[in-house]
TORDODREN-405961 format. One line per field, with one value per residue (C-alpha): residue number from 0; residue in three letters; x, y, z. Coordinates in steps of 0.25 Angstrom, whole numbers, plus 5000, padded with zeros to 4 digits. Layout:
nr: (NUM,...)
rest: (ALA,...)
u: (X,...)
v: (Y,...)
w: (Z,...)
***
This chain:
nr: (0,1,2,3,4,5,6,7,8,9,10,11,12,13,14,15,16,17,18,19,20,21,22,23,24,25,26,27,28,29,30,31,32,33,34,35,36,37,38,39,40,41,42,43,44,45,46,47,48,49,50,51,52,53,54,55,56,57,58,59,60,61,62,63,64,65,66,67,68,69,70,71,72,73,74,75,76,77,78,79,80,81,82,83,84,85,86,87,88,89,90,91,92,93,94,95,96,97,98,99,100,101,102,103,104,105,106,107,108,109,110,111,112,113,114,115,116,117,118,119,120,121,122,123,124,125,126,127,128,129,130,131,132,133,134,135,136,137,138,139,140,141,142,143,144,145,146,147,148,149,150,151,152,153,154,155,156,157,158,159,160,161,162,163,164,165,166,167,168,169,170,171,172,173,174,175,176,177,178,179,180,181,182,183,184,185,186,187,188,189,190,191,192,193,194,195,196,197,198,199,200,201,202,203,204,205,206,207,208,209,210,211,212,213,214,215,216,217,218,219,220,221,222,223,224,225,226,227,228,229,230,231,232,233,234,235,236,237,238,239,240,241,242,243,244,245,246,247,248,249,250,251,252,253,254,255,256,257,258,259,260,261,262,263,264,265,266,267,268,269,270,271,272,273,274,275,276,277,278,279,280,281,282,283,284,285,286,287,288,289,290,291,292,293,294,295,296,297,298,299,300,301,302,303,304,305,306,307,308,309,310,311,312,313,314,315,316,317,318,319,320,321,322,323,324,325,326,327,328,329,330,331,332,333,334,335,336,337,338,339,340,341,342,343,344,345,346,347,348,349,350,351,352,353,354,355,356,357,358,359,360,361,362,363,364,365,366,367,368,369,370,371,372,373,374,375,376,377,378,379,380,381,382,383,384,385,386,387,388,389,390,391,392,393,394,395,396,397,398,399,400,401,402,403,404,405,406,407,408,409,410,411,412,413,414,415,416,417,418,419,420,421,422,423,424,425,426,427,428,429,430,431,432,433,434,435,436,437,438,439,440,441,442,443,444,445,446,447,448,449,450,451,452,453,454,455,456,457,458,459,460,461,462,463,464,465,466,467,468,469,470,471,472,473,474,475,476,477,478,479,480,481,482,483,484,485,486,487,488,489,490,491,492,493,494,495,496,497,498,499,500,501,502,503,504,505,506,507,508,509,510,511,512,513,514,515,516,517,518,519,520,521,522,523,524,525,526,527,528,529,530,531,532,533,534,535,536,537,538,539,540,541,542,543,544,545,546,547,548,549,550,551,552,553,554,555,556,557,558,559,560,561,562,563,564,565,566,567,568,569,570,571,572,573,574,575,576,577,578,579,580,581,582,583,584,585,586,587,588,589,590,591,592,593,594,595,596,597,598,599,600,601,602,603,604,605,606,607,608,609,610,611,612,613,614,615,616,617,618,619,620,621,622,623,624,625,626,627,628,629,630,631,632,633,634,635,636,637,638,639,640,641,642,643,644,645,646,647,648,649,650,651,652,653,654,655,656,657,658,659,660,661,662,663,664,665,666,667,668,669,670,671,672,673,674,675)
rest: (MET,ALA,LEU,VAL,ARG,ILE,LEU,PHE,THR,ALA,ILE,LEU,LEU,PHE,MET,CYS,GLN,ALA,MET,TYR,ALA,GLN,GLU,VAL,ILE,GLN,GLY,GLU,GLY,VAL,LEU,LYS,SER,ARG,PRO,SER,GLN,THR,GLY,THR,ASN,ASN,ASN,GLY,ARG,PRO,GLN,GLY,PRO,ASN,SER,ARG,THR,SER,GLY,GLY,ASP,SER,LEU,SER,HIS,ARG,THR,GLY,LEU,GLU,ASP,SER,VAL,THR,ILE,SER,TYR,ARG,TYR,PHE,ASP,SER,THR,VAL,ASN,ARG,GLN,LEU,ASP,SER,ASN,VAL,LEU,SER,LEU,TYR,LYS,ARG,ILE,PRO,VAL,PRO,PHE,ASN,ASN,LEU,PHE,LEU,GLY,ASN,LEU,GLY,SER,ALA,THR,ARG,PRO,ILE,LEU,PHE,THR,PRO,ARG,MET,THR,ALA,GLY,PHE,ASP,PRO,GLY,PHE,HIS,ALA,TYR,ASP,ALA,TYR,GLN,TYR,LYS,LEU,GLU,ASP,THR,ARG,PHE,PHE,ASN,THR,THR,ARG,PRO,TYR,SER,GLU,LEU,GLY,TYR,ILE,ILE,ALA,ALA,ARG,ALA,GLU,GLN,THR,VAL,SER,VAL,LEU,TYR,THR,GLN,ASN,ILE,LYS,PRO,THR,TRP,ASN,ALA,THR,PHE,ASP,PHE,ARG,PHE,LEU,THR,SER,PRO,GLY,SER,PHE,LYS,ASN,LEU,ASN,ASN,ARG,TYR,SER,SER,LEU,ARG,PHE,SER,THR,SER,PHE,LYS,THR,LYS,LYS,LEU,ARG,TYR,SER,GLY,PHE,VAL,VAL,TYR,ILE,SER,ASN,LYS,LEU,THR,ALA,GLY,GLU,SER,GLY,GLY,ILE,ILE,ASN,ASP,SER,LEU,LEU,ARG,LEU,GLU,PRO,TYR,ASN,ASP,ARG,PHE,GLY,ILE,PRO,THR,ARG,LEU,GLY,GLY,ASP,PRO,ASP,ASN,ASN,GLN,ASN,PRO,PHE,ALA,GLN,ILE,THR,SER,THR,GLY,SER,LEU,TYR,ARG,ASN,SER,THR,LEU,PHE,PHE,ARG,HIS,GLN,TYR,ASP,PHE,GLY,GLN,LYS,ASP,SER,VAL,VAL,THR,ASP,SER,THR,VAL,ILE,LYS,LEU,PHE,TYR,PRO,ARG,ILE,ARG,LEU,GLN,HIS,ASN,MET,TRP,VAL,GLY,SER,SER,SER,HIS,SER,PHE,ARG,ASP,ALA,ALA,SER,VAL,ASP,SER,ILE,GLN,LYS,TYR,TYR,GLY,TYR,THR,ALA,ILE,GLY,SER,SER,ILE,LEU,PHE,LYS,ASP,GLY,TRP,LYS,GLU,PHE,LYS,ASN,GLU,PHE,ALA,LEU,ILE,LEU,PHE,PRO,GLU,LYS,GLN,ASN,GLN,ASN,GLN,PHE,LEU,LYS,VAL,GLY,ALA,ALA,TYR,GLN,MET,LEU,THR,GLY,SER,LEU,ASP,ASN,THR,LYS,LEU,GLY,LEU,ASN,ASN,LEU,TYR,LEU,LEU,GLY,GLU,TYR,ARG,ASN,ARG,THR,ARG,ASN,LYS,LYS,TRP,ASP,ILE,ASN,ALA,ASN,GLY,GLN,LEU,TYR,VAL,THR,GLY,TYR,ASN,ALA,GLY,ASP,TYR,THR,ALA,SER,ILE,GLN,LEU,GLN,ALA,PHE,LEU,GLY,LYS,ARG,PHE,GLY,ASP,LEU,LEU,LEU,GLY,PHE,GLN,ASN,THR,ASN,HIS,THR,PRO,SER,PHE,VAL,TYR,ASP,THR,ARG,SER,SER,PHE,PRO,LEU,LEU,PRO,SER,ASN,ALA,SER,PHE,LYS,LYS,GLU,ASN,ILE,THR,HIS,LEU,PHE,ALA,THR,VAL,HIS,ASP,THR,LYS,PHE,ASP,ILE,ALA,LEU,ARG,GLY,HIS,TYR,TYR,LEU,MET,ALA,ASN,TYR,THR,TYR,PHE,ASP,SER,PHE,TYR,HIS,ALA,SER,GLN,SER,SER,GLY,ILE,ALA,SER,VAL,LEU,HIS,ILE,SER,ALA,GLU,LYS,LYS,PHE,LYS,LEU,THR,LYS,ARG,TRP,ASN,LEU,TYR,SER,GLU,PHE,HIS,PHE,GLN,GLN,PRO,THR,GLY,ASN,VAL,ILE,ASN,LEU,PRO,ALA,ILE,TYR,THR,ARG,GLN,ARG,ILE,VAL,PHE,GLU,GLY,ASN,PHE,PHE,LYS,ASN,LEU,ASP,MET,ALA,THR,GLY,LEU,ASP,ILE,ARG,TYR,PHE,SER,PRO,PHE,LYS,ALA,ASP,ASN,TYR,SER,PRO,ILE,THR,GLN,GLN,PHE,PHE,LEU,GLN,GLU,VAL,THR,THR,ILE,SER,ASN,ARG,PRO,ASP,ILE,ALA,ALA,PHE,PHE,HIS,PHE,ARG,ILE,LYS,SER,PHE,ASN,CYS,PHE,ILE,ARG,MET,GLU,ASN,LEU,ASN,THR,LEU,THR,PHE,SER,PRO,GLN,ALA,GLY,PHE,LEU,ALA,ASN,ASN,PHE,ALA,ALA,PRO,LEU,TYR,PRO,THR,PRO,GLY,TYR,PHE,LEU,ARG,PHE,GLY,PHE,LYS,TRP,GLY,PHE,VAL,ASN)
u: (5043,5041,5029,5023,5025,5017,5008,5004,5006,4995,4985,4988,4984,4970,4964,4967,4959,4948,4947,4947,4934,4928,4926,4924,4919,4918,4912,4903,4904,4898,4906,4898,4906,4906,4897,4903,4902,4907,4892,4889,4888,4895,4885,4887,4874,4873,4872,4868,4856,4851,4854,4842,4840,4826,4816,4821,4831,4840,4856,4856,4856,4866,4866,4880,4876,4873,4887,4888,4893,4887,4896,4894,4901,4900,4911,4909,4901,4895,4881,4887,4888,4900,4905,4916,4928,4932,4941,4953,4963,4959,4965,4977,4967,4971,4983,4979,4987,4981,4988,4989,4994,5011,5017,5029,5038,5029,5015,5009,5018,5014,5006,5000,4990,4996,4983,4979,4970,4969,4962,4946,4941,4936,4941,4952,4963,4976,4983,4991,4987,5000,4995,4980,4978,4982,4973,4958,4947,4932,4929,4935,4927,4919,4904,4901,4888,4889,4881,4892,4906,4917,4931,4944,4958,4968,4985,4995,5009,5020,5035,5042,5031,5021,5009,4995,4982,4969,4957,4939,4930,4915,4902,4888,4884,4870,4865,4865,4877,4893,4904,4919,4932,4945,4959,4972,4987,4997,5014,5024,5039,5041,5052,5059,5065,5055,5043,5037,5024,5012,4996,4985,4970,4958,4944,4931,4917,4902,4886,4876,4861,4849,4837,4828,4839,4838,4851,4864,4878,4892,4906,4920,4932,4946,4960,4972,4987,4998,5013,5023,5037,5040,5056,5056,5060,5073,5084,5089,5081,5096,5098,5086,5098,5108,5109,5113,5096,5091,5084,5075,5074,5089,5087,5089,5077,5075,5069,5066,5081,5089,5079,5081,5076,5064,5052,5043,5031,5029,5042,5042,5039,5051,5052,5050,5035,5021,5011,4995,4984,4970,4957,4942,4929,4917,4902,4890,4876,4864,4847,4838,4825,4817,4808,4806,4801,4802,4802,4796,4800,4792,4796,4804,4802,4815,4815,4820,4822,4824,4833,4826,4834,4846,4855,4869,4880,4893,4905,4921,4930,4946,4959,4973,4986,4998,5012,5027,5038,5054,5063,5073,5076,5076,5089,5082,5071,5078,5088,5076,5066,5071,5062,5070,5066,5066,5069,5074,5062,5051,5034,5024,5010,4997,4984,4969,4958,4944,4928,4919,4903,4895,4879,4872,4857,4854,4842,4837,4828,4824,4824,4825,4840,4848,4861,4852,4855,4859,4868,4871,4878,4887,4902,4909,4926,4934,4949,4961,4975,4986,4998,5012,5008,4995,4980,4973,4957,4952,4936,4927,4910,4908,4895,4892,4881,4880,4872,4872,4861,4865,4853,4844,4848,4861,4865,4867,4876,4877,4886,4887,4894,4899,4908,4909,4918,4912,4919,4933,4947,4941,4931,4929,4933,4923,4921,4909,4909,4898,4897,4889,4889,4882,4880,4876,4875,4882,4888,4893,4897,4897,4900,4905,4907,4913,4917,4921,4928,4935,4942,4949,4960,4974,4976,4981,4996,4995,4991,5003,4998,5001,5013,5018,5029,5023,5031,5027,5025,5014,5006,4992,4986,4972,4961,4963,4952,4950,4941,4940,4932,4930,4923,4923,4919,4915,4913,4907,4907,4922,4927,4935,4933,4939,4939,4945,4948,4951,4955,4956,4966,4967,4977,4980,4990,5003,5016,5027,5040,5041,5034,5032,5017,5010,4999,4995,4991,4984,4976,4981,4973,4973,4966,4967,4961,4960,4956,4952,4948,4951,4954,4951,4962,4959,4948,4958,4969,4962,4969,4965,4970,4970,4976,4978,4982,4983,4988,4991,4994,4999,5013,5006,5003,5011,5006,5009,5004,4998,4994,4991,4988,4987,4983,4984,4977,4973,4961,4948,4942,4949,4944,4932,4936,4948,4949,4961,4968,4983,4992,5001,4997,5004,5005,5012,5011,5019,5034,5029,5034,5027,5025,5036,5033,5036,5036,5037,5023,5019,5013,5016,5022,5023,5038,5042,5058,5058,5048,5044,5045,5041,5040,5026,5022,5021,5013,5010,4997,4989,4978,4968,4953,4949,4934,4938,4952,4959,4976,4984,4999,5007,5021,5022,5032,5038,5041,5052,5059,5074,5086,5096,5106,5101,5088,5077,5065,5073,5067,5059,5047,5044,5032,5038,5053,5062,5050,5052,5042,5046,5051,5045,5034,5024,5011,5003,4990,4975,4961,4953,4938,4930,4916,4916)
v: (5120,5130,5120,5119,5134,5136,5125,5134,5148,5142,5139,5151,5159,5149,5150,5167,5168,5158,5167,5179,5173,5167,5172,5159,5160,5147,5144,5132,5124,5137,5143,5158,5162,5177,5178,5180,5192,5188,5190,5172,5168,5155,5146,5153,5160,5175,5185,5199,5210,5204,5188,5180,5164,5158,5163,5174,5172,5185,5186,5200,5198,5189,5184,5178,5164,5160,5154,5148,5136,5124,5113,5101,5088,5074,5062,5050,5039,5053,5058,5073,5085,5093,5107,5111,5113,5128,5127,5134,5126,5111,5118,5108,5095,5100,5091,5075,5071,5072,5081,5068,5060,5059,5057,5052,5065,5071,5073,5063,5053,5040,5045,5039,5045,5050,5046,5030,5028,5011,5006,5004,4998,4985,4977,4979,4987,4987,4993,5007,5019,5026,5036,5036,5050,5056,5048,5052,5042,5038,5040,5056,5059,5069,5071,5087,5095,5107,5119,5123,5118,5119,5117,5116,5118,5114,5118,5114,5116,5113,5113,5103,5105,5096,5098,5095,5099,5096,5098,5098,5100,5098,5101,5097,5091,5091,5095,5080,5075,5080,5079,5081,5079,5080,5079,5080,5080,5079,5079,5080,5078,5077,5082,5070,5062,5050,5056,5062,5059,5062,5060,5063,5059,5061,5061,5062,5059,5063,5061,5059,5058,5057,5068,5060,5057,5041,5037,5044,5040,5044,5041,5042,5040,5042,5041,5042,5041,5043,5041,5044,5042,5032,5037,5027,5037,5045,5037,5042,5053,5058,5065,5073,5080,5083,5095,5091,5085,5099,5095,5082,5079,5074,5065,5052,5041,5028,5023,5031,5035,5049,5055,5070,5083,5083,5093,5094,5090,5082,5075,5060,5050,5043,5029,5025,5027,5022,5023,5023,5022,5020,5024,5022,5025,5022,5024,5024,5025,5020,5021,5026,5022,5031,5042,5054,5069,5085,5096,5108,5123,5135,5134,5120,5103,5096,5083,5075,5059,5051,5038,5024,5015,5015,5005,5009,5004,5006,5004,5002,5003,5005,5002,5005,5002,5003,5002,5004,5007,5008,5009,5018,5011,4996,4995,5002,4997,4984,4992,4999,4989,4974,4972,4965,4970,4962,4970,4986,4990,4988,4989,4984,4987,4982,4987,4984,4988,4986,4985,4984,4985,4989,4988,4994,4994,5010,5011,5024,5024,5038,5047,5061,5054,5050,5049,5037,5024,5008,5002,4988,4983,4973,4975,4967,4971,4964,4968,4964,4967,4967,4963,4959,4956,4948,4949,4948,4948,4951,4955,4956,4958,4964,4970,4985,4992,5005,5013,5028,5036,5051,5056,5069,5078,5073,5070,5055,5050,5033,5027,5011,5005,4991,4981,4967,4959,4946,4939,4942,4947,4955,4945,4947,4962,4973,4987,4990,5004,5013,5026,5036,5050,5060,5074,5077,5091,5106,5104,5089,5089,5076,5061,5052,5036,5024,5011,5003,4988,4984,4971,4970,4964,4971,4978,4971,4978,4966,4954,4947,4948,4962,4968,4975,4967,4962,4954,4942,4936,4928,4938,4934,4945,4945,4956,4967,4972,4987,4992,5008,5015,5031,5040,5057,5070,5081,5093,5106,5113,5111,5109,5096,5083,5072,5057,5043,5031,5016,5006,4991,4985,4968,4963,4977,4976,4984,4985,4984,4985,4990,4977,4967,4970,4965,4961,4963,4952,4958,4972,4986,4998,5014,5023,5038,5052,5064,5078,5090,5104,5118,5127,5142,5151,5166,5171,5167,5155,5140,5129,5117,5105,5089,5079,5063,5053,5037,5026,5012,5000,4988,4988,4989,5005,5017,5030,5046,5046,5059,5067,5082,5092,5109,5119,5133,5141,5155,5156,5163,5173,5186,5197,5187,5180,5174,5162,5159,5148,5150,5142,5130,5115,5109,5093,5083,5067,5060,5053,5039,5027,5031,5021,5020,5016,5007,5011,4998,4994,5009,5007,5012,5002,5002,5004,5005,5010,5024,5035,5049,5060,5072,5087,5092,5097,5110,5118,5134,5136,5146,5142,5154,5154,5165,5159,5149,5148,5141,5142,5135,5137,5128,5126,5114,5108,5118,5109,5105,5116,5116,5121,5112,5108,5116,5126,5122,5113,5101,5093,5083,5076,5062,5055,5040,5033,5041,5049,5063,5074,5085,5098,5113,5111,5123,5121,5128,5125,5130,5125,5134,5133,5137,5138,5134)
w: (4908,4896,4891,4906,4906,4894,4896,4909,4903,4894,4906,4912,4899,4897,4910,4910,4896,4902,4916,4907,4898,4912,4925,4934,4949,4957,4970,4976,4963,4955,4943,4937,4925,4919,4907,4893,4889,4874,4868,4872,4886,4890,4885,4871,4872,4866,4878,4879,4878,4866,4866,4872,4875,4873,4882,4882,4891,4892,4895,4897,4911,4919,4933,4930,4935,4919,4917,4932,4934,4945,4945,4956,4954,4962,4963,4956,4966,4973,4974,4982,4972,4975,4971,4965,4976,4975,4990,4986,4998,4991,4978,4982,4979,4963,4967,4965,4977,4992,5001,5011,5000,4998,4984,4981,4976,4964,4963,4953,4963,4969,4981,4994,5005,5019,5025,5025,5013,5010,4999,5002,4991,4985,4972,4962,4964,4955,4968,4962,4969,4970,4961,4963,4969,4954,4946,4942,4949,4947,4961,4959,4946,4948,4942,4938,4936,4931,4924,4916,4910,4921,4916,4928,4925,4936,4933,4944,4941,4953,4954,4946,4933,4940,4933,4935,4925,4928,4919,4922,4913,4917,4909,4909,4895,4900,4913,4916,4910,4913,4909,4915,4912,4921,4918,4926,4921,4930,4928,4937,4935,4951,4959,4959,4949,4942,4947,4933,4936,4925,4926,4918,4921,4914,4920,4910,4917,4914,4921,4914,4917,4908,4908,4916,4926,4924,4920,4921,4924,4922,4914,4921,4911,4917,4914,4922,4918,4926,4923,4939,4939,4950,4956,4969,4976,4979,4980,4995,5003,5008,4993,4997,5007,4995,4988,4973,4976,4981,4967,4970,4954,4955,4967,4961,4963,4963,4950,4936,4933,4930,4926,4920,4928,4919,4923,4909,4913,4900,4901,4899,4913,4919,4915,4929,4934,4935,4924,4929,4919,4922,4916,4921,4912,4923,4919,4927,4922,4930,4927,4938,4942,4951,4952,4943,4950,4947,4952,4947,4948,4943,4929,4927,4932,4936,4934,4944,4946,4957,4955,4963,4959,4949,4941,4939,4931,4933,4922,4924,4914,4916,4915,4921,4923,4934,4929,4934,4924,4925,4915,4921,4934,4935,4942,4954,4956,4958,4967,4976,4974,4973,4959,4948,4935,4922,4910,4909,4914,4924,4921,4932,4925,4930,4921,4923,4915,4923,4917,4929,4929,4941,4942,4954,4957,4967,4976,4979,4990,4991,4979,4988,4992,4980,4991,4997,4987,4989,4977,4973,4962,4956,4948,4940,4937,4928,4926,4918,4922,4913,4922,4918,4902,4909,4910,4922,4924,4935,4938,4950,4955,4966,4973,4977,4986,4992,5003,5001,5009,5012,5017,5011,5024,5022,5035,5032,5023,5023,5013,5012,5001,4997,4986,4987,4976,4974,4965,4958,4959,4972,4976,4991,4991,4997,5002,5011,5017,5026,5031,5036,5036,5045,5047,5062,5061,5058,5073,5072,5056,5047,5052,5044,5046,5037,5038,5025,5024,5012,5008,4993,4987,4989,4975,4963,4964,4976,4967,4960,4947,4947,4938,4949,4959,4971,4983,4986,4973,4978,4986,4988,4999,5006,5004,5011,5022,5026,5035,5035,5048,5046,5052,5049,5059,5053,5064,5058,5071,5074,5055,5059,5053,5060,5052,5056,5048,5054,5045,5046,5037,5036,5025,5021,5008,5005,5001,5009,4998,4986,4978,4992,4997,5009,5016,5032,5041,5052,5052,5049,5055,5051,5060,5052,5060,5055,5057,5049,5052,5048,5058,5055,5061,5055,5046,5033,5041,5043,5043,5039,5048,5044,5053,5052,5062,5054,5064,5056,5064,5058,5050,5036,5035,5039,5040,5045,5060,5057,5045,5045,5035,5039,5029,5035,5026,5023,5016,5010,5000,4996,4985,4983,4972,4980,4988,4995,5002,5006,5018,5021,5019,5027,5028,5039,5041,5052,5049,5044,5037,5024,5010,5000,4987,4975,4962,4955,4962,4965,4978,4993,5002,5017,5021,5034,5034,5031,5040,5032,5040,5033,5034,5035,5020,5018,5007,5004,4995,4990,4985,4978,4969,4961,4957,4949,4948,4959,4962,4970,4974,4984,4990,4993,5001,5011,5022,5012,5014,5022,5025,5028,5022,5011,5008,5001,5000,5002,5014,5006,5013,5008,5001,5004,5006,4998,4989,4993,4991,4983,4989,4987,4977,4970,4965,4957,4953,4949,4945,4936,4933,4922,4917,4902)
***
């Protein structure tokens, strides 16, 4: 803990020094920094009454905007420009696990969504998604455009030595060339034994355009490294009620042996756990044929270029490995899971290398509307697997198409796209979707209607060639087919959002025990209806209400019928520069037979024995922002307070059978942006 205190103190000293040197004001994506008074400005140029630049411009008179920065970004494969989020209520999004997810014991453990979210993509999938929430992904990549270099520092510290450090730096090297660096490190020794987790994620991205705007592209490199302890759950949930185990770390678990109560975040990870490694290098470049134009003002000429035909090439080079190892509790695996190991340790590992080339032709019918286009293309994918000391080569060839039309008045938005795998391991896979969004006016708001159908090969973890154990040993599963109908209505008059989802699934594939897989013989379905609304109680008090109803049919999916989140918030702007939000954050889902978790396959699986019936999760929070400094303090799991048989935060909820969640938990975090 001494090392942690030293590190934390050093970070605070650095931030105090930075704030003294530079005052930053944030709002609507614009940061303004106070001019330097040391004889040079932030560009390194001399300033003062005798300082002049070529052309006779004097720096003696300043407007306060000379050192401002304007930042915007867009997501991968999106044309919508966005601003940095300055909403203090959303600060908890700094935690990588969404609020509607359950995680097994502590941050960094396997997690699953409470709301139904099936895989709706075609093509090859290794099948390991229990730790997806913690990893950087290509589709989450942001491409920035900034007038000045900008950096962002984030730090979160919590009970049990849990820490998260994040760093973001972005800079336009040239007006048409940006580079961004993004890094996050998470360590969480855990409230229960054998749940020592450690993650590091790195992302580098750069986007560019030539001066003539004909050639453009971007490069993204992502690396994720994950080491997560697997406890197998506690021995018996009755131990939670015994006084000797008031310190939950003392409760014995099924896997991992009996490690010391070591809360050092830099200590050796337990010998029983999951190890994930993946990296992706993505490169896109494109050349446009079109029409040149220009806009003439009083003193300048702005050159424009309107693409009409675009040639696009995408390339992926990636590798991934997913493994489970156990060198401490092989006997326990046989006892609890019925798996007999050969030798004194266990190692299951699937490794994959991928190379994919994609070529596409894009047509723009209207030069004034770049959000209307037709795209057709084809791609070839090569996969090499390392499985149980054997090599496996797979390949795929697929066709793709997309039509997008967002009208210039922004009242209509049509998007239709599809993929079809014509040869290879995933031959016959396809996905097709169409959605229509319309703005119906200020009185009625927005309407979104959509349809998607996906036919895909079950994930490779269901293939008997995988290194992970699978029964039956001669399993041969058909392709899954999932149809998704959805609609959203946002009524601006009453400020309410209504959403509906309906899923139809044929040949739904799932695990029904620790390493036994099954496939539904009939049609399963899920109906999901939700509503969200902000209720203004007083001038400063607001209620943010979110309600979900889910109804599955068939016997292959278990979901809570009701899920709700209620936030009672006192918020507003105070003393000109202070934005604050404080209140209670309450989450509740109705009792249901929650999926169990298998450490040896890293899959959640259907179980029909244990019903999870939890108290509402209650957290008290205090979020605030002073200019570019954002901070949050959260006291979580207040619902675990009990006075019988003894007083304390000992009434733990459960995320899965034999997987209790922590008791009272305090988190402190901040995010600070700097203009460099």
